[in-house]
Kinemage of the C-alpha trace (Angstrom):
@kinemage 1
@onewidth
@group {chain A} dominant
@subgroup {mainchain}
@vectorlist {calphas} color= white
{ca met a 1} P -49.253 27.771 -44.990
{ca ile a 2} L -52.895 27.565 -44.085
{ca ser a 3} L -54.135 30.707 -45.836
{ca pro a 4} L -54.707 28.987 -49.232
{ca leu a 5} L -56.873 26.397 -47.488
{ca ile a 6} L -58.900 29.103 -45.763
{ca lys a 7} L -59.426 30.927 -49.043
{ca ala a 8} L -60.437 27.694 -50.810
{ca val a 9} L -63.062 26.901 -48.173
{ca ile a 10} L -64.476 30.441 -48.285
{ca phe a 11} L -64.588 30.505 -52.099
{ca gly a 12} L -66.180 27.050 -52.252
{ca gly a 13} L -68.828 28.072 -49.753
{ca leu a 14} L -69.585 31.317 -51.574
{ca ile a 15} L -69.880 29.600 -54.948
{ca gly a 16} L -72.131 26.917 -53.474
{ca val a 17} L -74.433 29.408 -51.767
{ca ile a 18} L -74.660 31.638 -54.842
{ca gly a 19} L -75.346 28.694 -57.157
{ca cys a 20} L -78.018 27.250 -54.878
{ca gly a 21} L -79.621 30.638 -54.364
{ca trp a 22} L -79.961 31.283 -58.082
{ca gly a 23} L -81.022 27.695 -58.729
{ca leu a 24} L -83.800 27.708 -56.142
{ca thr a 25} L -85.333 30.866 -57.580
{ca thr a 26} L -85.327 29.645 -61.204
{ca gln a 27} L -88.584 29.924 -63.116
{ca gly a 28} L -89.574 29.650 -66.765
{ca gly a 29} L -88.380 26.236 -67.879
{ca ala a 30} L -85.227 25.734 -69.922
{ca lys a 31} L -84.878 29.442 -70.739
{ca gly a 32} L -85.061 30.323 -67.045
{ca val a 33} L -82.438 27.696 -66.203
{ca gly a 34} L -80.080 29.207 -68.775
{ca gln a 35} L -80.599 32.716 -67.472
{ca ser a 36} L -80.160 31.621 -63.850
{ca thr a 37} L -76.987 29.741 -64.711
{ca thr a 38} L -75.517 32.755 -66.455
{ca ser a 39} L -76.465 35.052 -63.583
{ca ala a 40} L -75.048 32.644 -61.008
{ca val a 41} L -71.713 32.366 -62.835
{ca val a 42} L -71.345 36.121 -63.262
{ca thr a 43} L -72.294 36.778 -59.636
{ca ala a 44} L -69.904 34.078 -58.380
{ca leu a 45} L -67.030 35.486 -60.438
{ca leu a 46} L -67.558 39.025 -59.185
{ca val a 47} L -67.907 37.945 -55.562
{ca thr a 48} L -64.818 35.726 -55.871
{ca phe a 49} L -62.683 38.556 -57.266
{ca ile a 50} L -63.851 40.985 -54.590
{ca met a 51} L -63.401 38.489 -51.753
{ca asp a 52} L -59.967 37.499 -53.078
{ca phe a 53} L -58.834 41.100 -52.824
{ca phe a 54} L -60.062 41.525 -49.257
{ca leu a 55} L -58.855 38.125 -48.060
{ca ser a 56} L -55.412 38.691 -49.584
{ca trp a 57} L -55.248 42.117 -47.999
{ca ala a 58} L -56.259 40.741 -44.593
{ca met a 59} L -54.029 37.646 -44.677
{ca phe a 60} L -50.877 39.139 -46.146
{ca gln a 61} L -50.992 42.643 -44.672
{ca gly a 62} L -48.044 42.078 -42.349
{ca leu a 63} L -45.728 40.539 -44.959
{ca gly a 64} L -44.485 43.838 -46.400
{ca gly a 65} L -46.545 43.616 -49.582
{ca ser a 66} L -47.172 46.521 -51.899
{ca leu a 67} L -50.793 46.929 -50.736
{ca gly a 68} L -49.770 48.225 -47.346
{ca lys a 69} L -47.282 50.710 -48.803
{ca gly a 70} L -49.613 52.356 -51.297
{ca phe a 71} L -47.913 50.710 -54.313
Protein backbone atom coordinates (compact mmCIF):
# COMPACT_ATOMS: atom_id res chain seq x y z
CA MET A 1 0.00 0.00 0.00
CA ILE A 2 1.14 3.52 -0.65
CA SER A 3 -0.59 5.27 2.26
CA PRO A 4 2.27 4.63 4.76
CA LEU A 5 4.69 6.23 2.32
CA ILE A 6 2.45 9.26 1.91
CA LYS A 7 2.15 9.65 5.67
CA ALA A 8 5.92 9.29 6.13
CA VAL A 9 6.64 12.03 3.58
CA ILE A 10 4.07 14.38 5.15
CA PHE A 11 5.34 13.75 8.69
CA GLY A 12 8.97 14.19 7.62
CA GLY A 13 8.15 17.46 5.90
CA LEU A 14 6.19 18.77 8.88
CA ILE A 15 8.94 17.87 11.35
CA GLY A 16 11.57 19.47 9.12
CA VAL A 17 9.61 22.70 8.67
CA ILE A 18 8.78 22.96 12.37
CA GLY A 19 12.38 22.28 13.42
CA CYS A 20 13.80 24.80 10.96
CA GLY A 21 11.22 27.40 11.90
CA TRP A 22 12.03 27.18 15.60
CA GLY A 23 15.75 26.98 14.89
CA LEU A 24 15.83 30.09 12.71
CA THR A 25 14.09 32.18 15.36
CA THR A 26 16.38 31.10 18.23
CA GLN A 27 17.92 33.85 20.33
CA GLY A 28 19.73 33.98 23.65
CA GLY A 29 22.68 31.64 23.28
CA ALA A 30 22.71 28.14 24.74
CA LYS A 31 19.62 28.75 26.89
CA GLY A 32 17.67 29.91 23.84
CA VAL A 33 18.77 26.84 21.87
CA GLY A 34 17.50 24.58 24.65
CA GLN A 35 14.17 26.36 24.84
CA SER A 36 13.75 26.33 21.05
CA THR A 37 14.58 22.64 20.89
CA THR A 38 12.02 21.82 23.55
CA SER A 39 9.37 23.95 21.86
CA ALA A 40 10.12 22.42 18.46
CA VAL A 41 9.82 18.86 19.80
CA VAL A 42 6.55 19.54 21.61
CA THR A 43 5.08 21.33 18.59
CA ALA A 44 6.19 18.55 16.23
CA LEU A 45 4.65 15.87 18.46
CA LEU A 46 1.32 17.66 18.70
CA VAL A 47 1.16 18.38 14.97
CA THR A 48 2.13 14.77 14.18
CA PHE A 49 -0.62 13.34 16.40
CA ILE A 50 -3.24 15.67 14.96
CA MET A 51 -2.17 15.07 11.35
CA ASP A 52 -2.05 11.31 11.95
CA PHE A 53 -5.68 11.36 13.02
CA PHE A 54 -6.83 13.34 9.98
CA LEU A 55 -4.68 11.44 7.49
CA SER A 56 -5.86 8.09 8.86
CA TRP A 57 -9.45 9.26 8.71
CA ALA A 58 -9.04 10.47 5.12
CA MET A 59 -7.08 7.45 3.85
CA PHE A 60 -8.99 4.66 5.55
CA GLN A 61 -12.51 6.09 5.54
CA GLY A 62 -13.83 3.62 2.98
CA LEU A 63 -12.40 0.49 4.62
CA GLY A 64 -15.23 0.02 7.13
CA GLY A 65 -13.25 1.26 10.12
CA SER A 66 -14.79 2.25 13.41
CA LEU A 67 -14.28 5.98 12.76
CA GLY A 68 -16.91 6.07 10.06
CA LYS A 69 -19.46 4.20 12.18
CA GLY A 70 -19.25 6.37 15.27
CA PHE A 71 -17.38 3.71 17.29
